[in-house]
Each structure stands twice: as structure tokens, then as C-alpha cells.
C-alpha positions in Angstrom: 60.2 62.8 35.7 62.1 62.1 38.9 58.9 62.8 40.9 57.0 60.2 38.9 59.8 57.6 39.5 59.8 58.3 43.2 56.0 58.1 43.3 56.0 54.7 41.5 58.7 53.4 43.9 56.7 54.4 47.0 53.5 52.9 45.5 55.3 49.6 44.8 56.8 49.6 48.3 53.4 50.4 49.9 51.7 47.5 48.0 54.6 45.0 48.6 54.5 45.2 52.4 50.9 44.1 52.8 51.4 41.4 50.1 54.4 40.0 51.8 52.6 40.0 55.2 49.6 38.2 53.7 51.8 35.6 52.0 53.7 34.9 55.2 50.5 34.7 57.2 49.0 32.3 54.7 52.1 30.0 54.8 52.1 30.0 58.6 48.4 29.3 58.7 48.8 26.3 56.4 51.7 24.9 58.4 49.9 25.5 61.7 47.1 23.3 60.4 49.5 20.4 61.0 49.8 16.9 59.4 47.3 14.2 59.1 47.2 12.2 62.4 46.7 8.5 62.3 45.7 6.5 65.4 44.2 3.1 66.2 45.9 1.6 63.2 45.8 -2.2 63.2 46.2 -5.1 60.7 43.7 -7.9 61.0 42.3 -10.8 59.0 38.9 -9.2 58.5 36.2 -6.8 59.7 33.0 -7.8 61.4 29.5 -6.4 60.5 30.2 -3.2 62.4 33.6 -2.7 60.7 35.5 -3.6 63.8 38.8 -5.6 63.4 38.7 -9.4 63.8 41.9 -11.4 64.2 44.3 -8.5 65.0 47.8 -9.8 64.7 51.4 -9.2 63.6 51.8 -12.8 62.5 49.3 -14.5 60.2 49.2 -18.2 59.4 49.7 -19.0 55.7 46.5 -19.8 53.9 44.7 -16.5 54.6 43.6 -14.8 51.4 43.5 -11.2 52.8 44.9 -8.8 55.4 43.1 -5.7 56.4 44.5 -2.4 57.5 42.0 -0.3 59.6 42.8 3.1 61.1 41.2 6.3 62.4 42.5 9.6 61.0 42.3 13.3 61.9 43.1 15.7 59.1 43.6 19.5 59.3 41.5 20.1 56.2 39.3 18.2 53.8 41.0 17.3 50.5 44.2 16.0 52.1 45.6 13.0 50.2 46.7 9.8 51.9 48.6 6.9 50.3 48.4 3.3 51.5 51.6 1.5 50.5 51.9 -2.3 50.9 55.4 -3.9 50.7 56.4 -7.5 50.5 60.0 -8.4 51.2 60.9 -4.7 50.9 59.3 -4.3 47.5 56.2 -2.1 46.9 53.5 -4.5 45.7 50.5 -2.2 45.9 49.9 1.5 46.4 46.5 3.2 46.7 45.7 6.9 47.0 42.7 8.4 48.7 41.5 12.0 49.0 40.0 12.7 52.4 36.5 14.1 52.2 36.0 14.7 56.0 38.4 16.0 58.6 38.1 12.8 60.6 37.0 9.3 60.0 37.8 5.6 60.0 39.1 3.8 56.9 39.9 0.2 55.9 42.0 -1.2 53.1 42.5 -4.8 52.1 45.5 -6.6 50.6 44.5 -9.6 48.6 45.6 -11.4 45.5 43.6 -11.0 42.3 43.4 -14.7 41.7 42.1 -15.4 45.2 45.1 -17.5 46.2 46.7 -17.3 49.7 49.1 -14.4 50.4 52.7 -15.6 50.1 54.7 -16.3 53.2 57.2 -13.6 54.2 57.6 -10.2 55.7 55.2 -7.4 54.9 54.9 -3.7 55.8 51.9 -1.4 55.3 52.6 2.3 55.5 50.2 5.3 55.6 51.7 8.3 54.0 50.5 11.9 53.7 52.1 15.2 52.6 55.1 13.2 51.4 55.8 11.7 54.9 55.2 8.3 56.4 52.6 8.8 59.2 52.3 5.2 60.3 54.2 1.9 59.5 53.0 -1.5 60.6 55.1 -4.6 59.9 53.5 -8.0 59.8 54.3 -11.4 58.5 52.7 -14.5 57.0 54.2 -17.8 58.1 53.8 -21.4 57.2 
């Protein structure tokens, strides 16, 4: 009976070591993949026919009906999720989630009012979040 117990213990130990090694390698491999990287992020009034920003600014005159966020991203793996969070006067006014299909690309998101009226004057911030962290933050304002 004691020999069976010892044999079972050795078997569990022999199987646990490779399992622990594989688990730690997998965790390290995932973290080495790194976060989603955001570059060339701008806010603008619109995009042209080639999807290039038009009217890049940090201050927009009141009367405009939309603001556009355009950025380029590099993701470690397809399937990453990004959240675009628009804030007005410190309050979240809109949040949009997107699952990334490719590991790199350019995306554009628009902030506009449902009724088509001009955006209210005040301080805004748009943030790009991924993996629970803010990757880019762009403040802008609308003034009268």
C-alpha cells in the first residue's frame, strides 16, 4: 500500500512540473505580446475622400455638428478589444467598443448628436482604452 502511495506521489510530481512550466511560459508569452499601440491619433472636423483628416485642431468653433477621432493602431494579436470613450465636462457621454480583426490598421470614430444639432460648447476628452488601460487621451474644446 505504501508503495502505491509513493508511486502516485511521484506520478503527480512528474506531471505537475511540465504543467507548471507550460503555464508559466504561456503567461509570459502573452505578456510579451505587449499592449495595443496607438499612434497618429488626431481629432479633426471630418475626413476627406481618402479618409485623411481635415481640420485637425484642439479647439473647434461652435456650430460644428461632429468631431472625428482618427488613429493608427498596432495590436499584438487579432481579437483585442479597444474602447473609445468620449467625455464632456468630465462626464462620459458615449462609449464604443471594437474588436480588432487585424493586427494593424487605421480607424475613425465620430462624435455627433442624434438630432443633428451643433456640439455643445465646453471641454471634451476622447480616450482610447485597451486591456483595461488608457492608451491615448486627446483633450479638445468647442468654443463660441
